[in-house]
N, C-alpha and C positions, 0 to 999 in steps of 0.2 A: 164768268157765268153767276145767275143767282141763284140762292140756296133754294132747290124744288122743297114746295109745300110737304110737311108732315100730316101723315093722313091719320087721326088719332082714332083709336080703336073706342067701340059705343059705351064700352065700361071700364077704361083703363085697364082692367086686369082681367084676364080671360080666368084664369084661375089662379090657387096657390101653387099648381105644377108648372105654368107656363104663363108668361107673361110677352105681351107684344108690347118690346122697347120703342122699337121705331120701322115706320114703313115709308119708304120714296113711290115713284111712279113716274118709271121713263119712258121717255118718247119712243124708244123702239123695244119690240119685245125681248124680253129678260127670257126666254125658254131657256136658254142654253148660256146663259151669263157668265163668264170664270168667277169665281169667288175665293174671297182665303179668309181666314184667321189667324192671328197671333193672340199670345195671350192676354193683352189688352187692346187689340182692333181689330176690324174686321173693315175688310176694303171688297170691293164691288165696281163693276163699270157703270156706268147712269149716260142714258143717252147715247149709246155705242162708242165714243169715242173720247170721254169725260172718265178717271179713275178719282173713284170716292174712298176717304177714309172716313170710317165712324170712332169713337172712343165711348164704349158703354160707362165709363169712367168720369166723362166730360158732363160737366152739371150743364152746358149749354145745350148739351145733345146738338153741334152744328155741324156740319160735314165737311173735311176736309178735301177740297174739290182741286186737282189736278190733273193741267192741260199740257198735251205732249204732240198724243196722237192725233194723226189724221184719218185713220183709218179704224174700223172695229176691234177694241179692243180683245182680244182671243185666249190670252192665259195669264196670271195674277199670281204672285207667292208673295209669302214675305220670307225676313232673313230669319237665321236660327239665333243669333246676337243678340242681346237688349240695346246696349250703346256701343253702338249707335244700330239703329234698329232701321232695315233698309227693307224696302221693296222694288219689287220686279215685277214689269209689267209687258205686254208683249203685242203687237198689232202687223199687218203687214207690211207697214213702213219703218219700225223702228223698235229695237228693245232698250229701255228705259229703266235705271235705277236711280230710287228714289230714295232718300234721308228724310223719314218721316218726322222728325223732331227738328229739321231746319227747316222743311216744306211747314209746319206748321208755325213756326216762330215768324217766317215770312210774310205768312198771309195775316197775323196779328199786327204787321207792322205796316199793314198794305201794299205788300208786295207780292209780284208775281211769283210763285214757285216754281225751279226748275230742277231738272232731272239731268243724269249724266245717261247720255245715250253710249249704249254699249255696241251697238250693233244695228246692222241693217240686211236680212236675209231677203225680205222680199219672197217671203214665205209665210203659209199659216204656223202659228205656233200653234201646238195646243198641249203641251205640258211645260213648267221652269219650274226648275230646283237649286237652291242654295246650295253650297258644301257647309259642312259643318261649321267651317270658321268663317265662311260669308265672302270667300276670296272665289269661289268660283261659282259658276250657273250651268246646271246641264237644260239645254233648251232642245226641246221636241220637235222638228218639223219632219212629218209624213216617217218615212221609215229610219230615220237616220236621228242621231243624237249628237250635238255640237258641243263640247264642253268650253265654256269660255272665261276668261282669267278678265274679273271684274276690275281691275287695277289697269291692266295694260291693254282692256279694251279689243280684245284681240281670241281669235279661235285656238285653241292648245291640242283640241285633238277632235277627231270626228271617228264615230262609232257606227257602222255597218253592221247588217248582219238580219234584220226583222223582214220577213214579207209583210207586214202590214205597218200601218201608221202606230206608232208610238203612240200609248194613250199614259203612262206612267213612267215616272224614275224616282227613284232614291238612292242617295250613297247613304254605304255601309256603315254605322257609328263605329263601331269596332276597327275595321281597314278602313284606312284615309284614303286608298288607291281603290277601293272598290264600290262599283257603281250597279243595281239591277235596275233591269226595264222590264215593262210589261208591254204587251202589243195589242192590235187587233188578230193577229196571225192566231192568239190561243196558248201563247208559250210566253216562258218569260228568260232572260236571261243576264247573266253577271261578267261584268264588265272589270280589266284590270284598265282606266282611263290614265292612267300613267302613262304606260307603255300603248294604249289602244289597241290590247289583246284582248278575244273572248276569251275566256275562262271553264264557262259552262251554258249550253242553250240547252232547256230542256225541252221534252216533245210537247206535242200537241193534247191538252189534258181537258180539256172542257169544248163543251159546242158551241159558246157564244163568246165574242169579244172581252179580252179582260179591261178593264177600265179602271181600277184603283189599285191600289199596293203603300205596305207598309213595314215599316221593318220594326220586330219587336227586339229592344236593344237585351233585355233583361233576358229572356230566353230564346235570344238570337235566333230568332225564326221570321221567315216573309210571309206575310200576309195579303194576298191578294183576292179579288171581287170580279165577277163577272157582270153580265148585264140581264141574265136571266135570274138573279138575287143567288149565286153558288161561290160560296169562301175558300178557295185553297191555301192552306197551312202547310208551309214548308221548311224544314231543319235547316240553318244556315249553321250549324255546328261542324269545325273540322273533324271529317272523318267520315259524318255522316251522309255525303254524295249526294246532297240536296233532297234526300227523300220525304214523301207527303208525312205526316204527322197528324192530319186531319181535313177531314172535308166536312162542309157546313151546307147541309140545305135549308137557309133562310127561311123559305116556305113551310118547311116539315117543322125548322124549331119553332117558328112563331104556333103551330098546331099545337104541337107537344106543351107548350108553356100555357099555353091557355088552356086544355086538356090539364094537366096536375092542378092549375088552381082552381077548376071547378070540383076536381074530385077531392081536392083538399078541404074546399067550402064544404062539401056534405059530409065527409067522413067528422068534421067538425060540427055538425048537428046532433040533436039528442037523438038515440037511438030510434024511438018511435017516428022520428021525421024523416029517416035516413029513406033513401028510394036508390035502387041501384042504376048506376049510370055507365051509359055505354059512350065511349068517345066517338065524336062525331067530327066533321070536319068543318071550322068556323068559317063561316060565309060573308066574313066580312071583308075580304077582297076578290071576291068570286069576280069580279067586272074589270079584275086589271090581272094581265095574264102572267107578269112576273116582277118581284122586286129586285129592280137594278138597281147594282152597287154605286151610287154617286158619289160617295166619301168614305173614309176609314180614317178614323184619328183617336188617340190615345184615349180613355176615361181612368184616371185614377180615383177607385173610391176606399183607397186607407183612411182618408179621414171620418168616413162616415160610422168608421167601429167605435172610434172614441167616445164623438159627439151624439150620435144617431141610433148607434148598437144595429145599423143596417146588415153588418156583417162581421164572422166572429175572427176572420183573420185578418193580421194588418196587413198582407202583402197581396191583396184581391186587385190583380192587375185586368182590365177590362178595355172594350173596344168598342167605340164608337161608331154606329153603324147607318150612315142617311143613305136613304130612297125616297121615291117620288112620294108615298103616300105616310110616313111612316119614319120613326128615329128607333133602333134600336139598341141594348147596351148586354153585348155578348163575352163572357167571362173568358178568358182567356188562357183559363187554367181546366175547368170542366167542358168549354165548349157549349154551353148551355145560354140563354138568352136569360138575362136579371130585369129587364123591362121593355115596355115596349112603349110608344107612345104615336099613338093614330093622329094624326092631323084633323080628319073627319071628326073625333070626337073632342073637337075644342071651336065650337061654330063661331066664335067670333076672330077668329084667325082669321088675316086677310087673303092667305094661300092653302089651300084647301090638296090640290096638287103642286110640288115640286117639281122644277126642272132641271135645275143644282142646287148642290147643296154643299153647306161646308160648318163644321162642330168644332167645339173647342172647350177645354175645362179649366177654370181658374185653377191654380196650382193652392191658394190658401183655402178661399172659400167653397164648400161644398153647392157650386154655380155653375154652369155651362151656356155658352151660347151659339145658338144655332142660326146662319142666314142662309135664307131660301130666295128663289128667285121663280114667278108663276109658271107654271107650263105652257099657261096659255092667257098669259096676260103680262102686261111688264110692269109688276111692282116685284117690290124686292120689301124683307120682311128680315128683321133681327129679332129672334126670339130669347128670352131668359127662362133658364129652366130650372128649376129646384131640385137638384138629386135626393135628396130627404124626401121631398114631398113625394115624387114619382115613385121611390122604391117602397116608401111605407106604404101606400096607395095601392100597390100591387102585390105585395109579398105575401106568401101562402099561407093560410091559417096552420097555427103548429097545434100540437098536443098538449091537452090541456095542464099539462106538467111534462118538465125535460127526461126525455126517455135516456137510460144508459142501460149498459149491458152489466156492470157493476150495480148490485141491489143495495138499496139507502134504509129499506125498512125490512122485518119480520115478516116471515109467512101469514098472511091472513089466515083466518080459518075458514073461511067460505073460498080459500087456493083447494086448486088439483094436486098443488105440490105439498098439502098440509097432509093431506093423507097417507101418502108413501112417507115422509121423513117421519110422521107419530110409527107407524107402525113397524121403521126398520130402528130407529131409537128408542123406542116408548112401547115393544111390542102389549104389555100389558095395562097400558094407560087407559085404553079406552074401557076394559073392563072392571079395572078400577073406578072411574069417572061412574059409570053405570049403576056398581053395587053401593057407591057412597049415595048415589039418589034414590037407592030402594031403600035405604038404611040410615034415612037422615035422622028419624027420631030416635035410632037407638043408640046412633055413635054422640056422644055429649059428654063436651071438655071434663076432664078428672082432673081440673083445679079447682079453688073458690074465687080466681079473679072473672072479673066480668068480661073481660078483653082477652085476647088472645093471639099472638101473632101467629099466625098461617106458616106451617111450614113447608107449604108450595107442594105439596105430595098432590093433592086434588085438583091444581089448576094443569092448564095447560105450558106446555115449557116455553120459555122465552128465548126463540132462534133469529137471534140481530146477524142477518148475514155479513159478509164480510165487506166493509168497507176501509180505503186505504188513508190512513194519515197523511193528509198534504202540506201540513203545518208545523213537521217536527222540525226542530231547531236542536243543533249539535254544535258540542261547542269544538274548539280547537285540538283537545288532546282526545276526544273521543274518532276525530277526521284524521290525524296523524297517526293513531292506532290501525286505522283499517285501510291504512294511504294504498296499502300492497293487495288488498281484496280485489279480485275482478270484476266486483260490481260495483266499486269504486272509482274503477278507471274509466277514463274518456277516450274511447276509440275516434281514429279517422274513420271517413267511410271505404278507404281500402282495404282496413282491416277484416271488414267484414263482408269483401266484394270476392267471392269465389270464382274466381277465371281459369285457373290451372284445372286440364282434365289429366287425373291420373290415373283410374280406372277404367276401363269398359268391359261390361259383364253379360254375356248372352243368358237370359232366364230359361230356355229350353234349347232343344237342338235342332227342334225344326221353328222356324219365324211363328211368333204370334204376338200381338199386342198387348202391352202392357196398359188395362188402364184405368188400375188406379194406385195411389202411392199414397203414404203415412207412417211417420217417422213416430214412434213412442216418444212417450214425455219424457224420458232422461237422455234422447239421442240415443241410443246404444243399439236399438234394433231397425230394420225398414221393413214394412210390410207391401206387399205388392199382390192386385188381383189381376189376372191374365186373363185372354180373350178365349181361354178353351173350357179350364172348369178349377184350376187351380190357385190357392192361395198362397203365397210363398213369404216366409220371414227370414231375411238378412242379415247379418252382421252390419252395423254403422259404416265398415269399411268394403263392406261388398265384399269380402272373402269369405272362403270356406264355405263347403256346402249348405244351402237353405232348407229350412225347416218347410214342411211341406205340409197342404191340410186340403184334402180331398172331397169333396162330398158333392157338390154343385153338378147339375146336370147341364149348364151352359155357362156362358162368359161370366164371371163376375164383374161388378158395376160398383162394389163400394167396400171399401175396408177399413176397421176403426178399432182404433185401441181403446181399451178402457182406463181410466184415469190410474188405477193401480196396477196396469200394463200385466194383470193377471189372465185378460179376455181379449179376444179379438172377435170384432162382429162383421161379418159380410155380407153383403145381399148378391143374389145372381140372378140371369135372364131367366131361372128356372122358378122365378115366383116363388124363392125361401128366404128365408131368412135366419143363417147359423152363427150360434156361439159357439167358439172354440177356447179351449183350454190353451195357455200359450205353452205352458211346459209341458203339459200331456201329448199335446199336438192332437187331442181328441174332441168330436162334437161333446158340446155340452147341452145347448138348448136349440131344437129347430121349431120354426114357426111355419108354417104354409101358407103362403097370402090366399089361394082360394077358398081357404078354411076359415081364415079371419078376418081377410079383405077381400073384396070384391074385384079390385083391381091393384095390378103387380105394385109394389114398394119401391118407389122412386128414389128414396133416399135415407137412411137410417144411420141412426150413433148414439151411443152413451149418453146420458144426458145428467143435470144436477149430481152431479160429484157418483156418478154411478149408480146411482138411485134408481134410474128409469131407461127404457130404450125409449130413445124418441124417432117415430118413422113416420112418412109419408105415403099416400098410396088415393092418387084420383085427387077429388078437390080439399080432402080434409088432412091435417096429420092426428096424429095420437099417442098417446102415453101410454106406455107399457110396465105395468110392474113384474117384475122379474124373480125370481129365486133360483140359484143354481144350486144344485145338489153335489155336493162333494166327497157323498159315501160312497166306496168303489165295490162294487158287487159284483164279481165276474160269471157270476150265474145266472142273474136278474138282468145283465149290461140293456137286453133287448124290451127291459120296460123303464122308461127314462122317468125320473122324480124331479127334474127339473121342471119348472112349469112357470107360465105365464098369464097376466089377467091387462086388459085393457080397462083403465080407470077414467079417463079422458081424452075425449074426440072432439076438432073443434073444426068447422069448415072454413076455407078462406072468403072475404066477402062477395069478389066476383061471382064464384063459382067455379071458375076455370083450373085447369090438374093443376097441381103442382111439381114442377120442374127441377126445383132443388129445395134444400131446407138445411137450415143452419144453427147452432147454439153452442155455448160455449158449455164446457166440460172441467175442465181446469179448479174452476170455484163454482158456488154456488148463484145461480143468475137468473132470474125472472123471465128473460129474455128471449124470443122466437124470432127468426127471421125465414121467411117463406116467399119464393118465386113463383110464379104461375104462369102458364101457355099464353097469355092475356098481357104480357111484357110488363106485369105489377110487380111490387117488391111489397108484402105487408108484413108489419111488426105487432107480433104479440105480447103480451103481459100475462104469464102464466099466476102471476099474484094476482091479478084480478082475472084470470079466468077471459078474458077477451081481447079485439085487435085494439091495437094502441094508434097504429097510422097505416095511411097505402100509399105509397110510392106509385106513380103511373107512369105512364112511358119513359121506362128506365133504360131502355135500347128499344132499336129497331126493330130487332128481332126477340121471340124468348129468350128469359134468360136461361142460360146453361147451367151457370153454378153460381153458388154464393160463397165468397171465402173469407172468414171472421179473421183479424189479427188475433190470434189465440196467442202468439208469441209465447214468452219462457219467463223465469222471474227475474230476469234483468228488464222486461218492459212490463213486468208489473209493478215494477216502482212508479211507472206514468200509466196510470192509471185511465189516461182520455186515450190513448192507442187504443185501448181493447173497443171503443165505440165506432172504430176504422172498419171498414170491410167492403170487398170488391164485389163487381160483377160481370159475368163474362158472358157472351152472346156472340153465337157464329156470325162473323163479318158485321160484327156491331162494335168490335171495339173493347173495353174494359175500362171501367170507371170504379172509383176511389168513392164511398160514400160518407158520411157525419152522421153516426144515429142523433146524436144530441142535434142536431139543426135541422135534421132530414133534406141533407143538400148534400149536391154531387160537387167534389171538390174539385177533382181531378179527371181526366179523360186520357186516355192510353190507347193510341189508335195506329201507332205507328209502325205495327208489327202486320204481317202477309196473312194474318189467319183471315180467309174467305169462306172455305168450306166445310173445315173441321173445328169440332170443338176440342179445343186446344185447353191443357191444364195451368193453372195460375197460384202464387202461392206467396205468402207474408214475409221476411227474414225474420231472425227473432229479435234481432234488433231493432225493428221497426220503422226500418227507414228506407229499405230495397223492396221491391216487389220483381219478381220472377214470372216469365210464360213462356210457353211453349208456342212454335210456328210451325207453319207448313212449308217453309223453304229450309228445313234441317239446320235450323240455329233458335238458339233459346235467347231471350233478349230480358238482359236485367235493368228496371228503371228505379231510380231514386225518387223518391214520393215527389218531392219539389220540383219535379220537372214531368213535361209531358213528352220529352224527348229520351230516347233509351240512351245509356249508361254505357253499357257494355252488351256484344254480341258473343254468344258463346258457339263456336263451330265444334266439330268432330264428330255429327250425328251423320248415320246414316238412312233415316228416315223420317217419316214427319215426327214430331216431338207431341205426345200425346199428353202427359205427367211431370210436372215439377214437384219438388219439395225440398224446403230447409230442412237442416238438422237443427232442431232447438237448443243444443247444448253447445254446436261448435261450427265456425264459420265456411261449412258443406253447403252443397249443393247436389241433388242428385234428378237428371232426369231420364225420363223413359220413353221410349221410340216406338212406332207402329211396327217394326219386324222385330220387337222383343230385345231390347238391347238397354241396361242402365248404363249411366253415365255417372262418376263424380268428379266434380268438382271441387278444389279447394282453394282456400286464401291463400297468397305468396305470405 
């Protein structure tokens, strides 16, 4: 057969993002032609029964045409080994194995290449897959899977159990005897093909047929996609019982990706050019009913970190998702889109709507190749995609400077923080400056020198914030001297994992919900707020009688320790804010919200090393300068001398009510995080006194809580850990964010929280995260995985709060029926 003519593009290169490298036209429709890609080759059927192999590195760009089938080719797949590289094709007459190198060598010699007939099933083959060593091939015909031996050319085992046609199958990389399959019956099954037994069968979890399947070896997860654009990720780890890790709606992710880019671009504009943006649905694909998942392929973006700086992590594992009108890159850690390439945006492409798709990424260069077949024609095209150009074109604009929780400069005179520090540390400074200005003519130097070095009494103090030194070099003598120090030891993850339940305590005689928990900074005491009106302070071991703080007329919603551990702050449903003396168990400061704020106080805490009280009310947050009078007058106790004064207010950009607020109080920090009912998280820099960044569409529902990695002195040595924070939403999972890059770095959705806002907490080592759940279990996650590391049992009701001890590997959980559980490490 003659080589089909190549159809040249009008300009040769569509853009620096996409290049159409090769286009051929078949004599028959290519709507659902089977396509395959390896690291260096692309394979596709031409004219129905001719198999073509194209090598993008071949300078001649000539097709290798393989003839042997007499019927329509319905499935094609490459082997996993490079030498020799095998290719398997199937039609209703034969299943043929081809050695690509030998076939090309025979073609160059003018001989006709021949393949090895593996079998003749006389049925329509929908899917083919090689085993990891290429010694076996899984052949899917109807609802049956036949595993065939390549060398003996015989059927090893037949697997039956699906109620619909099997559409995809994969061999498990870490278990050589395991096979996973998906079907049009909308379920997946796990097989032991060595003995021919069914190990697990899932229930029906989607309304549309499952079309594709991918096994992520690094995270031991199963990814499958359906015809309506839904992705489902299941854990294949031992003991996880194939639980669902995440569910991704491709259409919603596409809209979220577009909304974040628009809001980031709007926020990066000058203030006079900004406008209030309301997210709207992107109308780009309204004529398309769904985004069918036509192909799933791994996409390793680690190379872009060092060469192009597109990613901060060296372990960014992503997923290519091929659909009929676009290609998407999904981050497997955060389950967020990193890029979207729409075929309609490149008018010079020969195919705008694809019937089938296959993608592969080169392991060495930052390039990817995609082969498409036309849905409404007979063309097949090979595209070359530049990952660096694609990512750089779609990166969200960042803030003008890198954000960090740890302050890197002194407080500006225009900052709202400046007033509080001057008044607290230098109460006479303001009067001194004003007196100096009035008597500038009288105050003359009593020396005969023309220049006198200033003593600095009349200038503002230089208040440099804490900035950790990361380039300190220690000699061997100093290191050996402190080798037994706790902070210098490297502990394994198991030593930080509190999994043993040693104590369970009821906080009241009658069941009452525990609504909030917080350890003191030294880890010696634990404060909890109850659903009646009490705040209790326990010993860290939950032994002995707790100290009770009574005064609220409703449920206590917030408890917060001061940095010096002398005061305890609480807010309640009675719309009051109270500051208590921990030693005296007395009320020292009372703030009634209707008098000071028109809306209830949703969040409150001590801020800036106890200099201020930071609180949120309605769509704004406020800084309070407070003074607690320590003088005790039993005669005039009814006349409180403690006072407060609002010194700064700032509303969020969108005007939505604030649902959660967080800031670091362990050291001087300028950054404040707020979450709104419009599903946004806004970052404020109080040194500049303005908004610094806005994160849109953080969750599918409003954010319930922001949890920062405030850690302990051990984490203080690793300053980057402070820039991580968690966001939670009811039914929307838990997400880990990096303040420096304003990116979601990981998503935790494997816990069953659907209708109740459960607590979340960082461990002091910075490597673990714990959260409560409605199934009466607490889940502990490692930060490097989206699947839970351990599940803590022993609870009697829904877990409302969790708290790590900052000074010891201990975890306390609280339940809806008013019980505290103490877990310790082994």
